[in-house]
C-alpha positions in Angstrom: -66.0 7.6 82.3 -63.3 9.2 80.3 -61.7 5.8 79.9 -64.9 4.4 78.5 -65.4 7.2 76.0 -61.9 6.8 74.8 -62.4 3.1 74.4 -65.5 3.7 72.3 -63.7 6.2 70.1 -60.8 3.8 69.6 -63.2 1.0 68.6 -65.0 3.3 66.2 -61.7 4.4 64.6 -60.8 0.8 64.2 -64.1 0.0 62.5 -63.8 3.0 60.0 -60.2 2.5 59.2 -59.4 1.5 55.6 -56.7 -1.0 55.1 -53.7 0.4 53.2 -51.9 -2.2 51.2 -48.2 -2.4 51.8 -46.1 -0.4 49.5 -44.1 -2.7 47.2 -40.4 -1.9 47.0 -39.4 0.0 43.9 -37.8 -2.3 41.4 -34.1 -1.6 40.8 -33.2 -0.2 37.5 -31.8 -2.8 35.2 -28.7 -1.6 33.3 -28.2 -3.6 30.2 -24.8 -5.2 29.8 -22.5 -3.5 27.3 -22.6 -5.2 23.9 -19.2 -5.3 22.1 -19.2 -3.8 18.6 -18.7 -6.4 15.9 -15.1 -6.7 14.6 -15.0 -6.0 10.9 -13.9 -8.9 8.8 -10.4 -8.6 7.5 -9.8 -7.9 3.8 -9.3 -11.1 1.8 -5.7 -12.0 1.0 -4.5 -13.9 -2.0 -4.7 -17.6 -1.7 -1.5 -19.6 -1.0 1.8 -18.7 0.6 1.9 -15.3 -1.1 -1.0 -14.1 1.0 1.1 -14.7 4.1 4.1 -13.0 2.5 2.0 -9.9 1.6 0.5 -9.8 5.1 4.0 -9.9 6.7 5.3 -7.2 4.3 2.4 -4.9 5.2 3.2 -5.3 8.9 6.8 -4.3 8.2 5.9 -1.2 6.2 5.8 1.1 9.2 9.2 0.1 10.7 10.7 0.2 7.2 9.6 3.7 6.8 11.2 4.6 10.1 14.5 3.1 8.9 14.4 4.8 5.5 17.3 7.0 4.5 15.2 8.8 1.9 11.9 10.7 2.4 8.7 8.8 2.7 7.0 10.9 0.0 4.9 9.2 -2.7 7.1 10.8 -5.4 10.7 11.3 -4.6 13.4 13.7 -5.9 15.4 11.9 -8.6 18.5 13.8 -7.5 18.6 11.7 -4.4 19.4 8.7 -6.6 22.6 9.5 -8.5 22.5 6.5 -10.8 19.4 7.9 -12.5 21.7 10.4 -14.3 23.3 7.5 -16.2 19.9 6.3 -17.3 19.0 9.8 -18.6 22.3 10.1 -20.4 22.0 6.8 -22.3 18.2 6.6 -22.7 18.4 6.6 -26.5 20.6 3.4 -26.5 18.1 1.8 -24.1 15.2 2.8 -26.3 16.8 1.3 -29.3 17.2 -2.0 -27.4 13.5 -1.9 -26.4 12.0 -1.2 -29.8 9.8 -3.9 -31.2 10.0 -6.0 -28.0 8.5 -4.1 -25.1 7.4 -6.4 -22.3 10.3 -8.9 -21.6 11.5 -9.1 -18.0 15.2 -8.1 -17.8 15.8 -8.6 -14.1 13.8 -10.9 -11.8 14.2 -11.7 -8.1 17.4 -9.7 -7.9 19.1 -11.5 -10.8 19.5 -10.7 -14.5 17.5 -12.7 -17.0 20.3 -13.6 -19.4 18.0 -14.6 -22.3 16.3 -11.2 -22.3 19.6 -9.3 -22.0 21.6 -11.2 -24.6 21.2 -8.5 -27.2 20.8 -5.6 -24.8 24.3 -4.6 -23.6 23.4 -1.0 -22.7 20.4 -2.0 -20.6 22.4 -4.8 -18.8 25.3 -2.5 -18.0 23.1 0.4 -16.7 20.8 -1.8 -14.6 23.7 -3.8 -13.1 25.2 -0.6 -11.8 22.1 0.1 -9.6 22.4 -1.2 -6.1 19.7 -3.5 -4.9 17.8 -4.1 -8.2 14.9 -6.4 -7.7 13.1 -6.3 -11.0 13.4 -4.5 -14.3 11.4 -4.7 -17.5 10.3 -2.7 -20.6 6.7 -1.9 -20.0 4.2 -0.7 -22.5 0.9 1.1 -21.9 -1.4 0.7 -24.9 -3.2 3.7 -26.4 -6.5 4.4 -24.6 -5.5 2.1 -21.7 -6.2 2.8 -18.0 -4.5 0.9 -15.2 -6.9 1.0 -12.2 -5.7 2.0 -8.7 -3.3 -0.5 -7.2 -0.5 -0.8 -4.6 2.8 -2.5 -4.6 3.6 -5.3 -2.1 6.3 -3.7 0.1 7.8 -0.4 1.2 11.2 -2.1 1.1 11.3 -1.4 -2.7 11.0 1.8 -4.7 10.2 2.2 -8.4 11.9 4.1 -11.1 10.5 4.8 -14.6 12.7 5.9 -17.5 10.6 7.3 -20.3 11.5 5.7 -23.7 8.5 6.4 -25.9 5.9 9.0 -24.7 3.2 10.1 -27.2 2.7 13.8 -27.6 -0.8 13.7 -29.2 -2.6 13.3 -25.9 -2.3 13.1 -22.1 -0.2 10.3 -20.7 -0.1 10.5 -16.9 0.0 8.7 -13.6 -1.5 9.5 -10.3 0.6 8.6 -7.2 -1.5 9.1 -4.0 -2.7 12.7 -4.6 -0.1 13.8 -7.2 -0.4 13.7 -11.0 2.9 13.1 -12.8 3.7 12.8 -16.5 6.4 10.8 -18.3 8.8 12.4 -20.7 11.3 10.8 -23.0 14.7 10.6 -21.4 13.5 11.6 -18.0 13.1 9.5 -14.8 10.4 9.3 -12.2 11.1 7.7 -8.8 8.0 6.8 -6.6 6.8 4.6 -3.8 4.4 2.1 -5.4 2.9 1.1 -2.1 1.0 4.4 -2.4 -2.1 3.9 -4.5 -1.4 4.7 -8.1 -3.1 4.5 -11.4 -2.1 5.3 -15.1 -3.8 6.6 -18.2 -2.7 6.7 -21.8 -5.2 9.1 -23.5 -3.2 9.2 -26.8 -3.0 7.3 -30.0 0.3 5.5 -29.5 1.9 3.2 -26.9 3.9 4.6 -24.0 7.0 2.6 -23.2 9.2 2.9 -20.1 12.0 1.0 -18.5 10.6 0.1 -15.1 13.0 -0.7 -12.3 12.2 -1.8 -8.8 15.1 -1.4 -6.4 15.9 -1.6 -2.7 14.9 1.5 -0.6 18.0 2.9 1.1 17.7 1.9 4.8 19.8 2.2 7.9 20.5 -0.9 10.0 18.9 -3.0 11.2 16.4 -2.1 8.5 18.6 -3.3 5.7 19.1 -6.6 7.3 15.4 -7.1 8.0 14.3 -6.0 4.5 16.8 -8.2 2.7 15.6 -11.3 4.6 11.9 -10.3 4.0 12.6 -9.9 0.3 14.3 -13.3 0.1 11.2 -14.8 1.8 8.9 -13.1 -0.6 10.9 -14.4 -3.6 10.5 -18.0 -2.3 6.8 -17.5 -1.6 6.1 -16.0 -5.0 8.3 -18.4 -7.0 
């Protein structure tokens, strides 16, 4: 009898039961694949072979700085370059040779330009005494002119300016990196022109300097590397 009652309860439970749908498995979290950041486009280079030459010289700037025998400052102490004393001593003779004809290139690609030096014996002798001269020229900055920021092509070279005519009726200056310097007649400035630099002539007359680019003093093998790089740059820029 107990068995019959149990059977009836079991049947009733089966009739009243509500079907429970199967539980669907929880979907696995989808982790998006990492997306690579876009690579910035390289800065444009000048067309032709000089673009490659400038690219190579930029790549060599860091090791050249490591081989340098002089500080890597934007503006350097002129006392570290003994030959600048001769320029300062004879600056008036050089100014006389520059008068009325500022602009001609005196030295190019490491060699004198004889046509420009024919009547400039003082300039020829003084420049020839400088080791590793690459370029030299009388350079004028017109009154009111502003030379926008720029950089030189290689750290293998340094630049020296000898002031020949510097107006006193205004502010004639140059920014090299974060330093402001001013020219003075008969004085020299030595700087690294691969540092960003710009110039202003806020006066009523032209500023004239003798600009010389010369080899940075380097220990070996830096000197060997720099000499060959400069020869290659000369050929590429010819």
